[in-house]
N, C-alpha and C positions, 0 to 999 in steps of 0.2 A: 313575685322576683325583684331582689335587691338592684341597684341600681348600682354599674358597673363598678368593679375597686380601680380605682390607681396600686398600679403595680411599679414594683424597681426597673422591670423589665423592660417594658411598652414608651409610650410615647403618653406625657406626664404633659396637663399642662399646670398653672402656677398652684398653687397649693404653699398655707405657709402653716406652720408649724412654730406654736412656743415655745422655746427654751425653756429646762426644765427650770435654770438658773434666773428666765426676769418671770418665773411661777414663785421662783421662793422671794424672791425681791420684793414682788406684792404681796406677800402673803408680812413676809419681814417689817414693811412700813406702813401697812393697815392696822400691824400687830402695836407698831409703835403709837401712829394718832392714837389705838382706842385707850393708850397708857397700861394697854398688858405686857408685864412681864415673861422673857422665856421659862423662865421657871412655875411659874403664875398660868402659861398656857397648859404646859407640860401636862401638870397637874390636874387641869381640866379636863384632858381630854386623857390620861393616861397614859401615856407613854415617857421618856426621860428627856429631859431638856439636851440634852446634847445630841439628839433624834431630832426637834427643832431646830439649831440653831444649822445642823448638818443639813437640811430641806430647805431654812430659808438663803444659804449660800451654792444651792445647786449641787452639793458636795453627796447628800443622800437622798432614793428614788421613795415617794410615800407609794405606802399600801392606795385603792382607795376608800380604804375605811379611815385613813389616819390624815388623809388632803381633803375627807370629806368633813369631818372633824375640826379638822381646821378651820376652812372657809364657814362652819356655822356660827364657829366661837365670835368671827371677824365678822360677818355678817356678809360674809362676800357671793357669788355663786361663782360653780365651773366657770359661766358662760365669760363674767368678769375679769379670771384667768383668763382665756383664751383670745380676751379685744386689750390683754396688755400690749404695750406697743414693744415688741421684739424687732431689736435691732440690733444686739448683740451677734459675737463671730460664728457662737451652736445657733441663729434661728436655719433654718434652711429651708430653702426656698425650690423648688423644681418646677421647670419648665417644660413645653414641648420640645419632642425631639428628643431628651435626657433628660439624666435628672444630676444635680449639683446641690452645692451645699450653697452657703452664701460668700465663703470664704474660692469658693471656684473650684473646679474640677472637670468632666470630661463633660464636653453636652450642655453645659450651666446653658452660658450664652450671658452675654455682658460679664459688663465691669461686676466685682466684689458690692461695691456703689451701687453699683445698678441695681443688684439685689435687693441692701437693706431700704434702698427705697422701697422699692418694690413691695417689700412685704412694710414695710415703714402703710403705705398705698391703702396695699389687705385690707389691716387692720382698724383702719382710719375711717373708711365709708363704708359704706356696701356693692357689692358687685352695679356699676353705674354709675357713682357715683353720690346719685340720688338719697338726701337725707331718706326719705319717706318711702323708696325701694322695698317694697315686701319679701325680695329674693333672693333666695340663698343658695348658689349655684354652688352645684356639687363639685366643682375645682375649682373653687376658691374660699372654700371653707377652714377654719382655724381649726388650730386640734392642739389637743397636751398628750402626749404620748407616758404610760409613766410602765413600770414591770408588764410584762405583757399584753399591757391591753392599750388600747387610743381611744380617748371619748374624739368627737369632731363636732364643731357646733353647727347648729342647722336651720337656726334663726338668721338675720341679715344683722340683727344687731344686740347687746343684750334683751334680756327683756324679764324684768323683775317679780315675773306671779309665774315664771316659767323654766325650767334647764327641758332645750329641748337637742336631743343627743343621741348619735348616729357611735351604736358600740361596736369593741371589736372584740375579744378577749381571743388570743391566741391561743395554742394548742396549750396545756398545761396551766392557764392563766387561772386567779383566781382575785376575788376582790382583797381578802383577808385572811388571817390564817383561823383554821378552825377553831379552836379554842378563841379568840377576839372578835364575834360577830361587832356589827356594824351597823346604827343608829344615825337620824337624822331627822332633819323637821321636815316634812310634808308630805308628801304622797306616791307612788311609784306606778308607773303603767308601761310595761314593757312589749313589746310583740318580736317574737324573733322569728328573721327570716332567713339564716343559715347557720349551718351545725346546729349544736345542741346544749343547753343552758343548765346544769345545774344550777340549784335555789334551797337556801332552804329561810324560813322563816320561823323562828324563835327553834323550836323542837323537832316542825316538821318538812320533807325535805320534798323538791318536788325535782321533773325531771322535764323541759321544754323542748321540744324540735320546731323546726319551721312551720308556721301558720299560729304555730300556743301564743297566748298572750297569760299575763297575766298581771294585778292591781294589789294594793297592800298600803296599808302604812307604815310610812319610814319610821317611824319610833320604835316600830318593833326591829328587835337585834336578827341583824339578814348577812347571809353570803350567797354571793355567786361564784359559779367557778369553771368552765370549759370539760363537756366529758366530750369524750371521743377524741380520734385521732384528725380532726381538722378546726378552721379557726370556729367562737361563734358569731353571729354578725345581727345586732337587733337593734332596733329604734325603741328610748325611753323615752317620757315625760315625767318628772319631779315637779308638779306641785305647788304650791303657797308653798315652798320651802322656806328662805327668807323667812323672818318676822313671823316665822310660826310659835303663836303663843307659847304652847307647849313645852319651846326649846329654853324660856327660861325656873318653868318650875322642873327641871333635867338634876339629881339627888347626882354625882359624883362622887366615888370611891375613892 
């Protein structure tokens, strides 16, 4: 059975959502630090320079495939994006007894300044404040929301060896377009908890339901999408994604 899910209608404990514009700012900062221009990054991953600029400014929602390609090129991880200090006005902080945003709202509790301070605390330290605390509590997971897809970090801090994620695909959501499969470094291991998830790896297609699992080389072109009329929830490990030596040998067309 999967963990109880947070909903907008019931009591909610503290949880931090990293705003899309904060993700974009992190990507821009790391791109510039590596001396990679917008046009060069766009060429490497096969998208338009205008899309890269829009993502960095928080004006465009990247697909999962595009985001993974960008973080691979910049030698980042999904974990690091979630650990970014989210102190902008779009940061969402939900509190017990109701839902609210950093700008305040019904049931938010506390001032906007209190919310922003709490958001920074949640990202800067694991629950309990101890640097060696290995526990990541359900109610304090950091998350990144993409169109129809939510990634929640399951580790208490960034892990250079693995991305450990709780992933939700809403009804009708997909990781990338059918004619633009994604690939990146590492090896993936997934376990379906709820709903059904379609997975294509090169020319083979699979449909997985609760209890089904899958593992494959992430360098193989692949795609995910929701099957049916309910969300798909699953746990994923992407192992040794960063610094995968095969990434340097990729040929971009």
